C-alpha positions as CSV (number, residue, x, y, z in Angstrom):
1,M,-54.3,-63.1,-37.4
2,N,-55.1,-59.8,-39.2
3,K,-58.5,-59.7,-37.7
4,R,-57.2,-60.0,-34.1
5,L,-54.7,-57.3,-34.8
6,I,-57.4,-55.0,-36.1
7,I,-59.5,-55.6,-33.1
8,M,-56.6,-54.9,-30.7
9,L,-55.7,-51.7,-32.5
10,T,-59.3,-50.5,-32.4
11,F,-59.6,-51.3,-28.7
12,A,-56.3,-49.5,-28.0
13,G,-57.4,-46.4,-30.0
14,L,-60.7,-46.3,-28.2
15,L,-59.0,-46.6,-24.8
16,F,-56.4,-43.9,-25.4
17,G,-58.9,-41.7,-27.1
18,G,-61.2,-41.9,-24.1
19,I,-58.3,-41.1,-21.7
20,F,-57.2,-38.0,-23.7
21,G,-60.8,-36.9,-24.2
22,F,-61.5,-37.1,-20.5
23,K,-58.3,-35.2,-19.8
24,W,-59.2,-32.5,-22.3
25,F,-62.7,-32.2,-20.9
26,G,-61.4,-31.9,-17.3
27,N,-59.0,-29.1,-18.3
28,Y,-61.7,-27.3,-20.2
29,M,-64.1,-27.4,-17.2
30,M,-61.4,-26.3,-14.9
31,N,-60.5,-23.3,-17.1
32,Q,-64.1,-22.4,-17.3
33,F,-64.4,-22.5,-13.5
34,F,-61.3,-20.3,-13.0
35,D,-62.3,-17.9,-15.7
36,G,-65.7,-17.3,-14.0
37,M,-64.2,-17.0,-10.5
38,E,-63.7,-13.5,-9.2
39,P,-60.5,-13.0,-7.2
40,D,-60.7,-12.0,-3.5
41,P,-60.4,-8.3,-2.8
42,A,-56.9,-7.1,-2.1
43,T,-56.4,-5.6,1.3
44,I,-54.9,-2.1,1.2
45,T,-54.6,1.1,3.2
46,V,-55.6,4.4,1.9
47,S,-54.4,8.0,2.3
48,T,-55.9,11.3,1.3
49,A,-54.0,13.6,-1.0
50,R,-53.7,16.9,0.7
51,E,-52.2,20.3,0.0
52,M,-49.1,21.5,1.9
53,E,-46.9,24.6,1.6
54,W,-43.4,23.6,0.8
55,T,-40.4,25.9,0.5
56,P,-38.1,24.8,-2.3
57,T,-35.0,23.4,-0.7
58,T,-31.8,21.7,-1.7
59,Q,-29.7,19.2,0.4
60,A,-26.0,19.0,0.8
61,V,-23.4,17.5,3.1
62,G,-20.5,19.3,4.6
63,T,-17.7,19.3,7.2
64,F,-17.4,21.6,10.2
65,R,-14.3,23.7,10.6
66,A,-13.2,25.9,13.4
67,I,-13.2,29.7,12.7
68,N,-9.8,29.6,14.3
69,G,-8.0,26.3,14.6
70,T,-4.4,25.3,14.5
71,E,-1.8,22.8,15.5
72,L,0.6,24.7,17.8
73,S,4.3,23.9,17.3
74,T,7.7,25.4,18.1
75,E,9.7,27.8,16.0
76,V,13.0,26.7,17.4
77,G,14.4,23.6,19.0
78,G,14.9,23.0,22.7
79,I,14.2,21.0,25.9
80,V,10.7,21.3,27.4
81,R,11.1,23.1,30.7
82,A,7.5,23.7,31.7
83,I,4.0,22.8,30.5
84,H,1.3,25.3,31.6
85,F,-1.9,23.6,30.4
86,Q,-3.9,20.4,30.9
87,S,-5.3,18.4,28.0
88,G,-8.8,19.7,27.1
89,Q,-8.4,22.9,29.0
90,R,-10.0,26.2,27.9
91,V,-7.4,28.9,27.4
92,S,-7.4,32.6,26.6
93,R,-5.4,34.6,24.1
94,G,-1.9,35.2,25.4
95,D,-1.8,32.4,28.0
96,D,1.5,30.7,28.3
97,L,1.2,27.1,27.2
98,L,4.7,25.7,27.0
99,A,8.2,26.9,27.7
100,L,11.5,25.5,26.4
101,D,14.8,25.8,28.3
102,T,16.2,29.3,27.9
103,E,19.1,29.3,30.4
104,A,21.8,29.6,27.8
105,D,19.8,32.2,25.9
106,E,19.3,34.3,29.1
107,A,23.0,34.2,29.8
108,E,23.8,35.4,26.3
109,L,21.2,38.2,26.8
110,E,23.0,39.4,29.9
111,Q,26.2,39.6,27.8
112,F,24.5,41.7,25.2
113,E,22.9,43.9,27.8
114,A,26.3,44.5,29.4
115,A,27.8,45.4,26.0
116,L,24.9,47.8,25.5
117,R,25.6,49.6,28.8
118,L,29.2,49.9,28.0
119,A,28.4,51.3,24.5
120,E,26.0,53.8,26.1
121,L,28.7,54.9,28.6
122,E,31.3,55.3,25.8
123,L,28.7,57.4,23.8
124,A,28.1,59.7,26.8
125,R,31.8,60.2,27.3
126,Q,32.4,61.0,23.6
127,Q,29.5,63.4,23.6
128,R,31.1,65.3,26.5
129,L,34.4,65.4,24.7
130,L,32.7,66.7,21.6
131,A,31.3,69.6,23.6
132,Q,34.9,70.4,24.5
133,N,36.0,70.0,20.9
134,S,38.3,67.2,21.9
135,V,36.9,64.6,19.5
136,S,35.5,64.7,16.0
137,E,31.8,64.3,15.2
138,A,32.7,61.2,13.2
139,E,33.9,59.5,16.4
140,V,30.6,60.3,18.2
141,E,28.6,59.0,15.2
142,R,30.6,55.7,15.4
143,R,29.8,55.4,19.1
144,V,26.1,56.0,18.3
145,S,26.2,53.2,15.7
146,E,27.8,50.9,18.3
147,V,24.9,51.6,20.7
148,E,22.3,50.9,18.1
149,Q,24.0,47.6,17.2
150,A,24.1,46.6,20.8
151,R,20.4,47.4,21.3
152,A,19.6,45.4,18.2
153,Q,21.5,42.4,19.6
154,V,19.5,42.7,22.8
155,A,16.2,42.9,20.9
156,A,17.1,39.9,18.8
157,Q,18.1,37.8,21.8
158,N,14.8,38.7,23.5
159,A,13.0,37.6,20.4
160,R,14.8,34.2,20.4
161,I,13.8,33.8,24.1
162,R,10.2,34.6,23.2
163,Q,10.3,32.0,20.5
164,K,10.8,29.3,23.1
165,I,7.6,30.2,24.9
166,I,4.4,29.1,23.2
167,R,1.3,31.3,23.9
168,A,-2.3,30.9,22.9
169,P,-2.9,33.0,19.7
170,F,-6.7,33.1,20.4
171,D,-9.3,31.9,22.8
172,G,-10.2,28.3,22.5
173,V,-9.9,24.7,23.8
174,V,-6.7,22.8,23.7
175,G,-6.6,19.2,22.7
176,I,-4.5,16.3,24.0
177,R,-0.8,17.4,24.5
178,Q,1.7,15.5,22.5
179,V,4.9,16.4,24.4
180,D,6.3,15.7,27.8
181,L,8.6,17.5,30.3
182,G,12.3,17.0,29.4
183,Q,11.6,16.1,25.8
184,Y,13.7,17.6,23.1
185,L,11.6,19.3,20.5
186,S,12.8,20.0,17.0
187,P,11.5,23.1,15.1
188,G,8.0,22.4,13.9
189,T,7.2,19.6,16.3
190,P,3.4,19.5,17.0
191,V,2.7,20.4,20.6
192,V,-1.1,20.5,21.0
193,S,-4.2,21.4,18.9
194,L,-6.1,24.6,19.7
195,Q,-9.7,25.1,18.4
196,A,-12.1,28.0,18.8
197,L,-15.6,26.3,18.9
198,D,-18.1,29.1,19.2
199,P,-19.1,30.1,16.5
200,I,-18.2,27.5,14.0
201,H,-18.0,27.1,10.2
202,L,-19.7,24.5,8.1
203,N,-18.3,24.2,4.6
204,F,-20.2,22.3,1.8
205,T,-20.4,22.3,-2.0
206,L,-23.4,22.8,-4.4
207,P,-23.7,22.2,-8.1
208,E,-23.1,25.3,-10.3
209,R,-26.8,25.4,-11.3
210,R,-27.6,26.5,-7.8
211,L,-25.3,29.6,-8.0
212,A,-28.0,32.0,-8.8
213,Q,-30.3,30.8,-6.0
214,V,-27.7,31.1,-3.2
215,R,-26.8,34.3,-1.5
216,N,-25.0,35.6,1.6
217,G,-27.2,35.8,4.7
218,A,-29.5,32.9,3.6
219,E,-30.6,30.7,6.4
220,L,-30.0,27.0,6.6
221,Q,-30.7,24.0,8.8
222,V,-28.1,21.4,9.8
223,R,-28.3,18.0,11.4
224,V,-25.5,15.8,12.6
225,D,-25.5,12.1,13.5
226,S,-24.3,12.7,17.1
227,Y,-27.5,14.7,17.9
228,A,-30.1,13.2,15.6
229,A,-33.0,14.8,17.4
230,D,-31.5,18.4,17.2
231,T,-31.6,20.9,14.3
232,F,-28.9,23.6,14.2
233,S,-29.5,26.9,12.4
234,G,-27.0,29.0,10.6
235,T,-26.5,31.5,7.8
236,I,-24.3,31.6,4.7
237,T,-21.4,33.9,5.2
238,A,-19.2,33.3,2.1
239,L,-19.3,31.9,-1.4
240,E,-16.3,30.7,-3.2
241,P,-16.0,32.8,-6.4
242,R,-14.5,30.0,-8.4
243,I,-16.3,27.0,-9.9
244,R,-14.3,23.8,-9.7
245,E,-13.7,22.6,-13.3
246,S,-13.4,18.9,-12.3
247,T,-16.8,18.7,-10.5
248,R,-18.7,21.9,-11.7
249,T,-19.4,22.7,-8.0
250,F,-18.7,25.7,-5.8
251,E,-18.0,25.9,-2.1
252,V,-20.2,27.5,0.4
253,Q,-19.3,28.6,3.9
254,S,-21.9,29.0,6.6
255,T,-21.6,30.1,10.2
256,L,-23.5,28.6,13.2
257,D,-23.7,29.6,16.8
258,N,-22.3,26.9,19.0
259,P,-22.7,28.0,22.6
260,D,-23.0,24.4,23.9
261,E,-20.0,23.4,21.8
262,K,-21.9,20.3,20.5
263,L,-20.5,20.9,17.1
264,R,-16.9,20.1,16.6
265,P,-14.4,20.6,13.8
266,G,-14.3,17.6,11.5
267,M,-17.9,16.5,12.1
268,F,-20.2,15.6,9.2
269,G,-23.3,17.7,8.7
270,R,-26.4,17.4,6.6
271,V,-27.5,20.7,5.2
272,E,-31.0,21.8,4.1
273,L,-31.0,25.1,2.4
274,S,-34.1,27.2,1.4
275,L,-34.1,28.4,-2.2
276,G,-37.2,30.5,-2.6
277,E,-40.8,31.3,-1.6
278,P,-43.2,28.6,-0.3
279,Q,-45.3,26.8,-2.9
280,T,-48.6,25.0,-2.4
281,L,-48.4,21.3,-3.6
282,V,-50.6,18.2,-3.5
283,V,-48.7,15.5,-1.6
284,V,-49.2,11.8,-0.9
285,P,-47.1,9.2,0.8
286,Q,-44.2,7.9,-1.3
287,T,-45.5,4.4,-0.7
288,A,-48.6,5.3,-2.8
289,I,-46.5,5.7,-6.0
290,R,-45.9,2.7,-8.3
291,F,-42.6,3.7,-9.9
292,S,-42.0,2.3,-13.4
293,T,-39.8,2.9,-16.4
294,Y,-42.9,3.7,-18.6
295,G,-44.4,6.1,-16.0
296,N,-45.3,6.5,-12.4
297,S,-48.8,5.9,-11.3
298,V,-51.2,5.8,-8.3
299,F,-54.3,3.8,-7.6
300,V,-57.2,6.2,-6.8
301,L,-60.1,4.8,-4.7
302,D,-63.4,4.5,-6.5
303,E,-66.7,2.6,-6.2
304,Q,-68.5,0.1,-8.4
305,D,-71.8,-1.6,-7.6
306,G,-71.4,-0.4,-4.1
307,E,-68.0,-2.0,-3.6
308,P,-64.7,-0.2,-3.4
309,I,-62.3,-0.5,-6.4
310,V,-59.1,1.2,-7.5
311,I,-58.4,3.0,-10.8
312,Q,-54.9,3.2,-11.9
313,R,-53.9,6.7,-12.9
314,F,-50.6,8.0,-14.3
315,V,-49.1,11.0,-12.5
316,R,-46.2,13.4,-12.7
317,T,-44.2,13.6,-9.5
318,G,-42.3,16.5,-7.9
319,P,-40.0,16.9,-5.0
320,T,-39.9,14.6,-2.0
321,R,-39.8,15.5,1.7
322,G,-39.5,12.9,4.4
323,D,-42.2,10.2,3.8
324,L,-44.2,12.4,1.3
325,I,-43.9,13.2,-2.4
326,A,-45.5,16.0,-4.4
327,I,-47.9,15.2,-7.3
328,T,-47.8,18.0,-9.9
329,E,-50.3,16.4,-12.3
330,G,-52.8,13.5,-12.1
331,V,-54.3,13.7,-8.5
332,D,-56.3,16.4,-6.9
333,A,-56.4,17.3,-3.2
334,G,-59.0,15.3,-1.3
335,Q,-58.8,12.2,-3.4
336,Q,-58.0,8.9,-1.7
337,V,-55.2,6.8,-3.0
338,A,-53.9,3.3,-2.1
339,S,-50.8,3.7,0.2
340,S,-49.9,0.1,0.6
341,G,-50.4,-3.3,-1.1
342,L,-49.7,-1.9,-4.6
343,L,-48.1,-5.1,-5.8
344,K,-51.4,-6.9,-5.6
345,L,-53.4,-4.3,-7.5
346,Q,-54.4,-3.8,-11.1
347,N,-56.8,-1.4,-12.8
348,Q,-60.4,-1.7,-11.5
349,A,-59.4,-4.3,-8.9
350,R,-61.7,-4.8,-6.0
351,V,-60.2,-3.9,-2.7
352,K,-60.7,-4.2,1.0
353,I,-59.6,-1.2,3.2
354,D,-57.6,-1.9,6.3
355,T,-58.6,0.8,8.8
356,E,-56.1,-0.2,11.6
357,P,-54.0,2.9,12.4
358,D,-50.8,0.8,12.7
359,A,-51.3,-0.6,9.2
360,R,-50.9,2.7,7.5
361,P,-47.4,3.8,6.3
362,S,-45.9,6.9,7.9
363,E,-46.8,10.3,6.4
364,D,-44.4,12.5,8.2
365,A,-42.7,15.3,6.2
366,D,-39.9,15.5,8.8
367,P,-39.3,12.0,10.2
368,R,-36.8,11.7,13.0
369,P,-36.3,8.0,13.9
370,A,-34.6,7.3,17.2
371,N,-30.9,6.9,17.0
372,R,-30.2,3.5,18.4
């Protein structure tokens, strides 16, 4: 019994030992095979680091405002008697736009004018009597005062009538009218918007650290979403003297010519403002940078045993512009760097260069994609 058990256990030990030994040997040979196998070259595109002159700039966003823009309304109440404009019409300063009913006011004006004529006649009669020493000078002075009061009443009534006629305070374009004939308007009721469109202001804010770099007369470039392919030029015309405590920013006002009236009040504008003299910088595509928390790096193209390889090199980056980024330390002009396929790369990895033009990332410092 014990002998058969010993034989069985021995046989089982040899069987399982052979299985585990074979498994270990297979894994060992497989690891040896993979350790000795070189990975296939990674396919990349390359770009050449080049020198470019860049003017230091800052970007901001702002809102367009009319140099003169207002919502016209009435000073007094009344019924709309006449509308002298069409929605969207161009008007000139002094043009009549809307008139309220003035029939009762004009009748009252005739009453005041009649009282003025009577007062003037009484004054003339009293002056003749004074020349004959028939009345006192005090009586004549009283008549003079009555004439002046009557004239003041006539002037005040004329002013009330003028208040019921809305005129354009400046040249511009009216918006969509908000009133109709026969409608009663209360004082302050909006009638129509009037905007002067050429030239036009663009207001934007900058952080306080830019205060010493910004001055009146500085030129800037502006883009708007409505005309993505166009760039509009303007100049700074005013700086807010106060810094906002809540945001530590200050407001800047620029003025742009707008002869085609493409720019409208309320539009959103992207501003690019020059801050100094041009600088010569080494630039590469932004896709050539491997960004990391422990430092940014690029893969510089090199050669080993006649085959292309890449060397990882840490760099210090500078400003960006479009698809490009400046390298202030780590890469020299003329060196070639990997511009795509960085996720597959490591230091001294073999590479294969894709020379197809369509495979290379864009290297435009001023990209303007189509607005679809």
